[in-house]
N, C-alpha and C positions, 0 to 999 in steps of 0.2 A: 440456562440457555446453551447449548451444546457449540463446541467449537466451529462446526462447519457453519451452523447458521449465523454466528457469531462474525467469522471472518466475510460472509457475504455483505453483512449490512457494513463491516468495515471498509469493504471494497467499495460501497456505494459512496461513502465519506471520504477516503485517502484519494480516492480519483481526482479530488477538487485541488490538491494541495501542490501537484508537482508539474513542473514547468516545462517548455518545451526548448530541444537544444537547436543551435542555430542552424544545422541542417536539415530540419523540417519545416523551418520558419517560411519558406517559399511555398508549401503547400498549404498554408493557413493564412496567408495575407499579414498585414501590420499587427503587432500585438502591442498592448500596454507597456510602456517602460516599467522597467521593475529590477530589482537587485538580480544579480547574477549567481546560481549556485557554484560555492567552491570560492567567493570572496569573503576573505577571512574578517572584514570589519563588519560584515552584515551579520545581524541576531537573527536568532531562530525566529522571533516574531515578524521580523521584515522579509526574511526569506518566503517564510509561508505566505504572507500577504502578496509579494511581489509574484512569485510564481502561479498562484493561486488565479490572477487575472491573467497569465499565459495561458494557463491551462483551459481557463473556459474560453478565451479566444480560440484556442485549437478546436475545441469541441466546436462552437458555434459555426467556424469556418467549414468543418466536416459532417454537420450533423446531416444534411440530405444525402450525402453519399454513405453515411453508417446507416441511416434510416433504411436506405434502398439493399445495402449489403452489410448487413452487420458484421460480418467478417473483416471489413476493411478497418475496424476499429483496432484488431489485434496489433498491427505494426506500429500503431501509434503508441499502443501501451507499452510496447518493448522499446521502442525509441526515446519515449517522454515519461514514463511514469516509473517503470522498474528500475533503471537505473538509479534513482535518488532513494530506492528502499533497500535497507542494509540485509538483504536476505541472506548472505552467509551469516551474518551476525545472529540474525534472528533464527536461522536454523541451528547455531548452536544453541541458543536458549532452550528451543522448543525440544530437542533430542535430548538435552542435558548429558545424564551418564552416559547415554548410549551414543551420544558425538563422541565423547572420550574415548568411548571404546570401539568405535568404528574406525574401518580401516581408510586410507586416502581415497581408493575408489568407493566405497560406500557413502563417506561426505560427499564426495562429487556428484555422485548420483542422485543423492537425495536432494541436494542444492538444486539440479538441474530440474529435478521432478517438482520439486515443490515451488520452483520459478514457473516453469509452463502451467502447473496448477493456478497459480495467482495469475499468469498471464491471462488465462480463459475467465477466470473470474472476474478481474477487472474489466477486460475487455465487454462482458457479460452485462456488466453494471453501468456501464460507460453512457449508452445511449441517450438516457434521458435524466441525467444530473444534470440541474441548471444553477446558475451561480446564486441564484435568490435561496437557496436552501442552506447556503455554508454562512455562518458568522464568526469572524475570529474575535475571541474576547481577549481585554487586556492582558499582557503578558506578568506573569507571577514568577519571582526567581531570578536568579542571577544569568543574565545573557549574555557574560563573559565566561563563563563556567564550560567544560564540555561536553554536559549533558544540559537537557532542558525539556521540559513539557510544555507544549503549546495547546491551549484551552481553545476548543471551538463549540459551537453549538449549531447543530444541524436539524432543520425540518423536514420530519418525515412527510410522506404524500397525504397522510391522515392529518398533518396541521399538528401534530404532537412536537416538543421540542426535546432534543436527546443531547445530553452533555456527551462530547467527544473530546479526549486527550490523545495529542499524537506525541510519543514519546521519541525525543531523538537524541543523537549523538553526532557531536563533531569527528571527524575522519582525520586522517595525520594529515591529508592535504587542507583541511582547514572548511569542507564540505560538510555542510548539516545533511544528514541521512535519517529518516524513519527506520525505527525498528520494532515498533508496538502501537498499536491502536488500543487504548481504555475507553468501553463504551458503558455507561452508567457503572462504572467502577469496575467493569470486569474487563479484565487482559485477552485479549485473542492469543498471545503468546502464552500464557499460562493454561488456557483451555486447550489450545494445541498439545502442550506440553503434556498435559493429562492423558487427551484421546489418544493421540499418537506414540505415546509411552506406555499405555497400558496396552496399545495392540502389539508394540514392538516387545513388551516384555511376553507377551502370551505367544505371538507368532515370530519374532524375531524380526530384526530390522530389514533384512533382504525383502521380507515379504510386504511391510509397511511400503518399501521404496517400489516394488513392482506393483503394488496397488495404485500407489499414485501415479506412476508412469502411465499405466493401463486406464485408470477411471480417472485420475483427477481428484478434485474434493468432492466430487459426487452432490453440488449443491445447486441451487437456481437462485439468481438475483431475485426474483419475486418473493422468496422466502422471508428476506428482510424487509420488505416494503409496507 
């Protein structure tokens, strides 16, 4: 499975696990009580469970507006989802040696382009994702560690069950953030590292950044369904 298609499917899944900041709550009405991101006593499993409920409340509260005008989902993704995804750290992993060789300006441009590409990818995937398609499985591992993997099971529209692992790390502020999604044993970070790394080897990092800025990920949410 190529990285682009993998990340689209990841976007269908990852949108279900991030919460709504207080500033957005008036837009969606009352949401279920849930542990707040950044609370040091909340483990990764509780974090995922609590904010998934809040995310679905946001989607349900805005479903009609998003269906009428799909672009209305982008501000929600920008405010709700992506702040809880560690894009800078994921960018370092994706670029690997190219990150170490990159200038500060190249790093910033890549992060910005990657962010915008993911914003549109996730936004396109949000409109028809519903709570009944996600099941968070019992946690395995040390919940007090600084890294954890939260296992979930997602039901595709065909009815097939797909194992999805969210690889998370605890930041210096004590907040859990996801930086990788592993679908059926396939890591999207590793796939992007292979694809974008090869492109950077052939064409240079600036060419990769420029393509992301102009074209995004060049993939459709329907590819993953």
